C-alpha positions as protocol buffer text, in pm:
chain_id: "A"
residue {
  index: 1
  type: MET
  ca { x: -636 y: 121 z: 1394 }
}
residue {
  index: 2
  type: LYS
  ca { x: -773 y: 214 z: 1056 }
}
residue {
  index: 3
  type: LEU
  ca { x: -548 y: 77 z: 785 }
}
residue {
  index: 4
  type: LEU
  ca { x: -483 y: 164 z: 422 }
}
residue {
  index: 5
  type: LEU
  ca { x: -232 y: -93 z: 300 }
}
residue {
  index: 6
  type: THR
  ca { x: -91 y: 15 z: -34 }
}
residue {
  index: 7
  type: SER
  ca { x: 167 y: -124 z: -271 }
}
residue {
  index: 8
  type: GLY
  ca { x: 283 y: 207 z: -419 }
}
residue {
  index: 9
  type: GLY
  ca { x: 133 y: 488 z: -214 }
}
residue {
  index: 10
  type: ILE
  ca { x: -168 y: 706 z: -291 }
}
residue {
  index: 11
  type: THR
  ca { x: -140 y: 673 z: -667 }
}
residue {
  index: 12
  type: ASN
  ca { x: -492 y: 745 z: -794 }
}
residue {
  index: 13
  type: PRO
  ca { x: -820 y: 918 z: -701 }
}
residue {
  index: 14
  type: SER
  ca { x: -981 y: 599 z: -569 }
}
residue {
  index: 15
  type: LEU
  ca { x: -701 y: 549 z: -317 }
}
residue {
  index: 16
  type: GLN
  ca { x: -713 y: 913 z: -214 }
}
residue {
  index: 17
  type: GLY
  ca { x: -1087 y: 879 z: -163 }
}
residue {
  index: 18
  type: ALA
  ca { x: -1031 y: 573 z: 56 }
}
residue {
  index: 19
  type: LEU
  ca { x: -775 y: 768 z: 259 }
}
residue {
  index: 20
  type: LEU
  ca { x: -1014 y: 1061 z: 307 }
}
residue {
  index: 21
  type: ASP
  ca { x: -1286 y: 818 z: 412 }
}
residue {
  index: 22
  type: LEU
  ca { x: -1064 y: 681 z: 689 }
}
residue {
  index: 23
  type: LEU
  ca { x: -941 y: 1025 z: 800 }
}
residue {
  index: 24
  type: GLY
  ca { x: -1289 y: 1172 z: 821 }
}
residue {
  index: 25
  type: LYS
  ca { x: -1161 y: 1521 z: 741 }
}
residue {
  index: 26
  type: PRO
  ca { x: -949 y: 1698 z: 477 }
}
residue {
  index: 27
  type: ILE
  ca { x: -580 y: 1614 z: 448 }
}
residue {
  index: 28
  type: SER
  ca { x: -500 y: 1982 z: 507 }
}
residue {
  index: 29
  type: GLU
  ca { x: -641 y: 1949 z: 860 }
}
residue {
  index: 30
  type: CYS
  ca { x: -448 y: 1633 z: 953 }
}
residue {
  index: 31
  type: HIS
  ca { x: -127 y: 1592 z: 1151 }
}
residue {
  index: 32
  type: ALA
  ca { x: 100 y: 1326 z: 999 }
}
residue {
  index: 33
  type: LEU
  ca { x: 407 y: 1136 z: 1116 }
}
residue {
  index: 34
  type: CYS
  ca { x: 633 y: 988 z: 847 }
}
residue {
  index: 35
  type: ILE
  ca { x: 817 y: 666 z: 937 }
}
residue {
  index: 36
  type: PRO
  ca { x: 1118 y: 590 z: 709 }
}
residue {
  index: 37
  type: THR
  ca { x: 1270 y: 310 z: 922 }
}
residue {
  index: 38
  type: ALA
  ca { x: 1209 y: 13 z: 688 }
}
residue {
  index: 39
  type: SER
  ca { x: 1414 y: 162 z: 406 }
}
residue {
  index: 40
  type: TYR
  ca { x: 1747 y: 143 z: 590 }
}
residue {
  index: 41
  type: ALA
  ca { x: 1761 y: -237 z: 587 }
}
residue {
  index: 42
  type: HIS
  ca { x: 1666 y: -299 z: 223 }
}
residue {
  index: 43
  type: PRO
  ca { x: 1963 y: -374 z: -5 }
}
residue {
  index: 44
  type: TRP
  ca { x: 1828 y: -151 z: -283 }
}
residue {
  index: 45
  type: CYS
  ca { x: 1779 y: 150 z: -57 }
}
residue {
  index: 46
  type: THR
  ca { x: 2018 y: 420 z: 66 }
}
residue {
  index: 47
  type: PRO
  ca { x: 1966 y: 727 z: 286 }
}
residue {
  index: 48
  type: VAL
  ca { x: 1857 y: 902 z: -32 }
}
residue {
  index: 49
  type: ASN
  ca { x: 1541 y: 689 z: -37 }
}
residue {
  index: 50
  type: ALA
  ca { x: 1449 y: 792 z: 317 }
}
residue {
  index: 51
  type: TYR
  ca { x: 1506 y: 1159 z: 231 }
}
residue {
  index: 52
  type: ARG
  ca { x: 1294 y: 1136 z: -83 }
}
residue {
  index: 53
  type: PHE
  ca { x: 1012 y: 967 z: 107 }
}
residue {
  index: 54
  type: ILE
  ca { x: 1008 y: 1231 z: 380 }
}
residue {
  index: 55
  type: THR
  ca { x: 1036 y: 1527 z: 143 }
}
residue {
  index: 56
  type: GLY
  ca { x: 787 y: 1399 z: -114 }
}
residue {
  index: 57
  type: GLY
  ca { x: 1047 y: 1335 z: -382 }
}
residue {
  index: 58
  type: SER
  ca { x: 975 y: 963 z: -423 }
}
residue {
  index: 59
  type: PRO
  ca { x: 749 y: 826 z: -698 }
}
residue {
  index: 60
  type: ALA
  ca { x: 512 y: 698 z: -426 }
}
residue {
  index: 61
  type: PRO
  ca { x: 279 y: 981 z: -314 }
}
residue {
  index: 62
  type: MET
  ca { x: 255 y: 977 z: 66 }
}
residue {
  index: 63
  type: CYS
  ca { x: 420 y: 1263 z: 254 }
}
residue {
  index: 64
  type: ASP
  ca { x: 355 y: 1523 z: -16 }
}
residue {
  index: 65
  type: LEU
  ca { x: -26 y: 1517 z: -15 }
}
residue {
  index: 66
  type: GLY
  ca { x: -67 y: 1846 z: 171 }
}
residue {
  index: 67
  type: TRP
  ca { x: -70 y: 1745 z: 538 }
}
residue {
  index: 68
  type: LYS
  ca { x: -117 y: 2020 z: 795 }
}
residue {
  index: 69
  type: SER
  ca { x: 199 y: 1938 z: 992 }
}
residue {
  index: 70
  type: PRO
  ca { x: 410 y: 1645 z: 870 }
}
residue {
  index: 71
  type: GLY
  ca { x: 680 y: 1521 z: 1107 }
}
residue {
  index: 72
  type: VAL
  ca { x: 933 y: 1236 z: 1113 }
}
residue {
  index: 73
  type: LEU
  ca { x: 922 y: 943 z: 1356 }
}
residue {
  index: 74
  type: GLU
  ca { x: 1241 y: 733 z: 1343 }
}
residue {
  index: 75
  type: LEU
  ca { x: 1168 y: 409 z: 1529 }
}
residue {
  index: 76
  type: THR
  ca { x: 1531 y: 318 z: 1601 }
}
residue {
  index: 77
  type: ALA
  ca { x: 1562 y: 635 z: 1813 }
}
residue {
  index: 78
  type: LEU
  ca { x: 1258 y: 568 z: 2031 }
}
residue {
  index: 79
  type: PRO
  ca { x: 1403 y: 312 z: 2278 }
}
residue {
  index: 80
  type: SER
  ca { x: 1662 y: 567 z: 2391 }
}
residue {
  index: 81
  type: LEU
  ca { x: 1399 y: 835 z: 2455 }
}
residue {
  index: 82
  type: GLY
  ca { x: 1143 y: 663 z: 2676 }
}
residue {
  index: 83
  type: ARG
  ca { x: 774 y: 624 z: 2596 }
}
residue {
  index: 84
  type: GLU
  ca { x: 672 y: 930 z: 2793 }
}
residue {
  index: 85
  type: ARG
  ca { x: 863 y: 1139 z: 2540 }
}
residue {
  index: 86
  type: TRP
  ca { x: 740 y: 997 z: 2209 }
}
residue {
  index: 87
  type: ALA
  ca { x: 401 y: 836 z: 2277 }
}
residue {
  index: 88
  type: PRO
  ca { x: 222 y: 1175 z: 2293 }
}
residue {
  index: 89
  type: TRP
  ca { x: 353 y: 1253 z: 1943 }
}
residue {
  index: 90
  type: VAL
  ca { x: 195 y: 935 z: 1812 }
}
residue {
  index: 91
  type: ARG
  ca { x: -132 y: 985 z: 1999 }
}
residue {
  index: 92
  type: GLU
  ca { x: -166 y: 1338 z: 1861 }
}
residue {
  index: 93
  type: ALA
  ca { x: -112 y: 1228 z: 1499 }
}
residue {
  index: 94
  type: ASP
  ca { x: -408 y: 1169 z: 1271 }
}
residue {
  index: 95
  type: VAL
  ca { x: -209 y: 946 z: 1038 }
}
residue {
  index: 96
  type: LEU
  ca { x: 113 y: 743 z: 1032 }
}
residue {
  index: 97
  type: LEU
  ca { x: 276 y: 725 z: 687 }
}
residue {
  index: 98
  type: VAL
  ca { x: 504 y: 422 z: 673 }
}
residue {
  index: 99
  type: ASP
  ca { x: 768 y: 379 z: 403 }
}
residue {
  index: 100
  type: GLY
  ca { x: 862 y: 58 z: 228 }
}
residue {
  index: 101
  type: GLY
  ca { x: 1188 y: -132 z: 253 }
}
residue {
  index: 102
  type: ASP
  ca { x: 1237 y: -439 z: 470 }
}
residue {
  index: 103
  type: ALA
  ca { x: 922 y: -557 z: 649 }
}
residue {
  index: 104
  type: LEU
  ca { x: 1104 y: -776 z: 903 }
}
residue {
  index: 105
  type: TYR
  ca { x: 1335 y: -491 z: 1004 }
}
residue {
  index: 106
  type: LEU
  ca { x: 1034 y: -264 z: 1042 }
}
residue {
  index: 107
  type: ALA
  ca { x: 848 y: -523 z: 1251 }
}
residue {
  index: 108
  type: HIS
  ca { x: 1155 y: -566 z: 1474 }
}
residue {
  index: 109
  type: TRP
  ca { x: 1181 y: -195 z: 1549 }
}
residue {
  index: 110
  type: MET
  ca { x: 809 y: -158 z: 1596 }
}
residue {
  index: 111
  type: ARG
  ca { x: 837 y: -418 z: 1872 }
}
residue {
  index: 112
  type: GLU
  ca { x: 1163 y: -288 z: 2017 }
}
residue {
  index: 113
  type: SER
  ca { x: 1042 y: 71 z: 2026 }
}
residue {
  index: 114
  type: GLY
  ca { x: 706 y: -13 z: 2182 }
}
residue {
  index: 115
  type: LEU
  ca { x: 508 y: 124 z: 1889 }
}
residue {
  index: 116
  type: ALA
  ca { x: 355 y: -218 z: 1817 }
}
residue {
  index: 117
  type: ASP
  ca { x: 214 y: -229 z: 2171 }
}
residue {
  index: 118
  type: LEU
  ca { x: 77 y: 124 z: 2140 }
}
residue {
  index: 119
  type: LEU
  ca { x: -111 y: 70 z: 1813 }
}
residue {
  index: 120
  type: PRO
  ca { x: -413 y: -117 z: 1960 }
}
residue {
  index: 121
  type: THR
  ca { x: -484 y: 189 z: 2178 }
}
residue {
  index: 122
  type: LEU
  ca { x: -521 y: 416 z: 1872 }
}
residue {
  index: 123
  type: PRO
  ca { x: -865 y: 336 z: 1725 }
}
residue {
  index: 124
  type: ASP
  ca { x: -895 y: 667 z: 1538 }
}
residue {
  index: 125
  type: THR
  ca { x: -543 y: 681 z: 1395 }
}
residue {
  index: 126
  type: VAL
  ca { x: -493 y: 591 z: 1030 }
}
residue {
  index: 127
  type: TRP
  ca { x: -197 y: 374 z: 926 }
}
residue {
  index: 128
  type: VAL
  ca { x: -99 y: 418 z: 560 }
}
residue {
  index: 129
  type: GLY
  ca { x: 156 y: 160 z: 455 }
}
residue {
  index: 130
  type: LEU
  ca { x: 371 y: 156 z: 143 }
}
residue {
  index: 131
  type: SER
  ca { x: 487 y: -194 z: 38 }
}
residue {
  index: 132
  type: ALA
  ca { x: 680 y: -319 z: 345 }
}
residue {
  index: 133
  type: GLY
  ca { x: 489 y: -61 z: 549 }
}
residue {
  index: 134
  type: SER
  ca { x: 179 y: -260 z: 457 }
}
residue {
  index: 135
  type: MET
  ca { x: 331 y: -608 z: 476 }
}
residue {
  index: 136
  type: VAL
  ca { x: 442 y: -547 z: 834 }
}
residue {
  index: 137
  type: MET
  ca { x: 80 y: -563 z: 949 }
}
residue {
  index: 138
  type: THR
  ca { x: 34 y: -917 z: 812 }
}
residue {
  index: 139
  type: PRO
  ca { x: 111 y: -1252 z: 982 }
}
residue {
  index: 140
  type: ARG
  ca { x: 406 y: -1338 z: 754 }
}
residue {
  index: 141
  type: ILE
  ca { x: 569 y: -1221 z: 433 }
}
residue {
  index: 142
  type: GLY
  ca { x: 695 y: -1545 z: 275 }
}
residue {
  index: 143
  type: ALA
  ca { x: 1055 y: -1659 z: 226 }
}
residue {
  index: 144
  type: GLY
  ca { x: 1091 y: -1475 z: -104 }
}
residue {
  index: 145
  type: PHE
  ca { x: 1059 y: -1137 z: 67 }
}
residue {
  index: 146
  type: VAL
  ca { x: 1304 y: -1210 z: 349 }
}
residue {
  index: 147
  type: GLY
  ca { x: 1610 y: -986 z: 333 }
}
residue {
  index: 148
  type: TRP
  ca { x: 1718 y: -870 z: 678 }
}
residue {
  index: 149
  type: THR
  ca { x: 1736 y: -1163 z: 920 }
}
residue {
  index: 150
  type: ALA
  ca { x: 1508 y: -1123 z: 1220 }
}
residue {
  index: 151
  type: PRO
  ca { x: 1628 y: -1246 z: 1563 }
}
residue {
  index: 152
  type: ALA
  ca { x: 1368 y: -1524 z: 1549 }
}
residue {
  index: 153
  type: GLY
  ca { x: 1500 y: -1632 z: 1208 }
}
residue {
  index: 154
  type: ASN
  ca { x: 1157 y: -1656 z: 1046 }
}
residue {
  index: 155
  type: ASP
  ca { x: 932 y: -1450 z: 816 }
}
residue {
  index: 156
  type: GLN
  ca { x: 671 y: -1355 z: 1075 }
}
residue {
  index: 157
  type: THR
  ca { x: 555 y: -997 z: 1102 }
}
residue {
  index: 158
  type: LEU
  ca { x: 301 y: -838 z: 1338 }
}
residue {
  index: 159
  type: GLY
  ca { x: -17 y: -1024 z: 1244 }
}
residue {
  index: 160
  type: LEU
  ca { x: -252 y: -731 z: 1305 }
}
residue {
  index: 161
  type: VAL
  ca { x: -452 y: -847 z: 1003 }
}
residue {
  index: 162
  type: ASP
  ca { x: -522 y: -1207 z: 906 }
}
residue {
  index: 163
  type: PHE
  ca { x: -402 y: -1193 z: 545 }
}
residue {
  index: 164
  type: SER
  ca { x: -67 y: -1153 z: 370 }
}
residue {
  index: 165
  type: ILE
  ca { x: 31 y: -915 z: 89 }
}
residue {
  index: 166
  type: PHE
  ca { x: 236 y: -963 z: -228 }
}
residue {
  index: 167
  type: PRO
  ca { x: 304 y: -602 z: -343 }
}
residue {
  index: 168
  type: HIS
  ca { x: 410 y: -450 z: -676 }
}
residue {
  index: 169
  type: LEU
  ca { x: 228 y: -705 z: -891 }
}
residue {
  index: 170
  type: ASP
  ca { x: 343 y: -677 z: -1255 }
}
residue {
  index: 171
  type: TYR
  ca { x: 572 y: -384 z: -1171 }
}
residue {
  index: 172
  type: PRO
  ca { x: 798 y: -321 z: -1475 }
}
residue {
  index: 173
  type: HIS
  ca { x: 1122 y: -302 z: -1274 }
}
residue {
  index: 174
  type: PHE
  ca { x: 1047 y: -621 z: -1077 }
}
residue {
  index: 175
  type: PRO
  ca { x: 1021 y: -890 z: -1348 }
}
residue {
  index: 176
  type: GLU
  ca { x: 979 y: -1163 z: -1086 }
}
residue {
  index: 177
  type: ASN
  ca { x: 661 y: -1002 z: -949 }
}
residue {
  index: 178
  type: THR
  ca { x: 428 y: -1186 z: -1185 }
}
residue {
  index: 179
  type: LEU
  ca { x: 95 y: -1347 z: -1106 }
}
residue {
  index: 180
  type: ALA
  ca { x: 259 y: -1689 z: -1149 }
}
residue {
  index: 181
  type: HIS
  ca { x: 519 y: -1603 z: -883 }
}
residue {
  index: 182
  type: ALA
  ca { x: 246 y: -1463 z: -659 }
}
residue {
  index: 183
  type: GLU
  ca { x: 53 y: -1790 z: -687 }
}
residue {
  index: 184
  type: LYS
  ca { x: 359 y: -1990 z: -576 }
}
residue {
  index: 185
  type: TRP
  ca { x: 415 y: -1743 z: -291 }
}
residue {
  index: 186
  type: ALA
  ca { x: 52 y: -1777 z: -180 }
}
residue {
  index: 187
  type: ALA
  ca { x: 78 y: -2155 z: -175 }
}
residue {
  index: 188
  type: GLU
  ca { x: 369 y: -2121 z: 69 }
}
residue {
  index: 189
  type: ILE
  ca { x: 181 y: -1868 z: 283 }
}
residue {
  index: 190
  type: GLY
  ca { x: -114 y: -2102 z: 322 }
}
residue {
  index: 191
  type: GLY
  ca { x: -362 y: -1846 z: 458 }
}
residue {
  index: 192
  type: PRO
  ca { x: -554 y: -1570 z: 284 }
}
residue {
  index: 193
  type: ALA
  ca { x: -320 y: -1363 z: 68 }
}
residue {
  index: 194
  type: TYR
  ca { x: -358 y: -1072 z: -173 }
}
residue {
  index: 195
  type: ALA
  ca { x: -140 y: -990 z: -471 }
}
residue {
  index: 196
  type: ILE
  ca { x: -183 y: -618 z: -545 }
}
residue {
  index: 197
  type: ASP
  ca { x: -32 y: -376 z: -793 }
}
residue {
  index: 198
  type: ASP
  ca { x: 65 y: -14 z: -732 }
}
residue {
  index: 199
  type: GLN
  ca { x: -283 y: 110 z: -822 }
}
residue {
  index: 200
  type: THR
  ca { x: -443 y: -100 z: -548 }
}
residue {
  index: 201
  type: ALA
  ca { x: -476 y: -88 z: -170 }
}
residue {
  index: 202
  type: ILE
  ca { x: -652 y: -287 z: 102 }
}
residue {
  index: 203
  type: GLN
  ca { x: -862 y: -80 z: 339 }
}
residue {
  index: 204
  type: VAL
  ca { x: -933 y: -217 z: 687 }
}
residue {
  index: 205
  type: ASN
  ca { x: -1189 y: -27 z: 894 }
}
residue {
  index: 206
  type: ASP
  ca { x: -1364 y: -170 z: 1201 }
}
residue {
  index: 207
  type: GLY
  ca { x: -1263 y: -517 z: 1091 }
}
residue {
  index: 208
  type: HIS
  ca { x: -1410 y: -478 z: 743 }
}
residue {
  index: 209
  type: VAL
  ca { x: -1166 y: -550 z: 459 }
}
residue {
  index: 210
  type: THR
  ca { x: -1220 y: -376 z: 125 }
}
residue {
  index: 211
  type: VAL
  ca { x: -1000 y: -381 z: -185 }
}
residue {
  index: 212
  type: ILE
  ca { x: -973 y: -39 z: -349 }
}
residue {
  index: 213
  type: SER
  ca { x: -830 y: -58 z: -700 }
}
residue {
  index: 214
  type: GLU
  ca { x: -784 y: 110 z: -1034 }
}
residue {
  index: 215
  type: GLY
  ca { x: -546 y: -166 z: -1132 }
}
residue {
  index: 216
  type: HIS
  ca { x: -499 y: -542 z: -1083 }
}
residue {
  index: 217
  type: TRP
  ca { x: -519 y: -768 z: -781 }
}
residue {
  index: 218
  type: LYS
  ca { x: -604 y: -1123 z: -683 }
}
residue {
  index: 219
  type: LEU
  ca { x: -706 y: -1297 z: -362 }
}
residue {
  index: 220
  type: PHE
  ca { x: -553 y: -1640 z: -303 }
}
residue {
  index: 221
  type: ASN
  ca { x: -663 y: -1897 z: -45 }
}
residue {
  index: 222
  type: PRO
  ca { x: -985 y: -1715 z: 48 }
}
residue {
  index: 223
  type: PRO
  ca { x: -1128 y: -1816 z: 386 }
}
residue {
  index: 224
  type: ASN
  ca { x: -1421 y: -2059 z: 380 }
}
């Protein structure tokens, strides 16, 4: 897939430009599916958060960018439907917009639903992650971001990219999300890891990784 892994959504013109680059056509011509699943497991979230994300009422611009036909894909419902019912919806979408919340819960339901297995067959689809919606694509999230307990009891996510993400760097309402904390987190992670603020995203296209930013970010443990 083509990935745009954000901390806070499409928050500035540079990130919107990166999104348009991946889509290859105007937003107004694109079919989108909004995935709110991760929010239900986060202790700070309620159903209000999912509603705001879907309706464009959240402070993170994602679903309210002017998509041609936005729809909702709730991953916890998919196992009861059968792939023949929902897979065509995913294949027909130009972009998947994935809310934040709990990355381990999201990874679990991506596996359980079968969406994780389907993703490698979607080379032209764009995945736009918000916080946990971005972290889910990484190998692991680090103990400090573990909330919901996965069946395996670890912090491993999908590993579709080879780096980890520390989101919301220097966010005013998260006083623990400092560069010093990110450095300790990266030491635990061990592999390549990015700390990014809400004005930054990581674009992955054909295996090429590019940081798009109008804010602050840092790469820890760069590969040799």
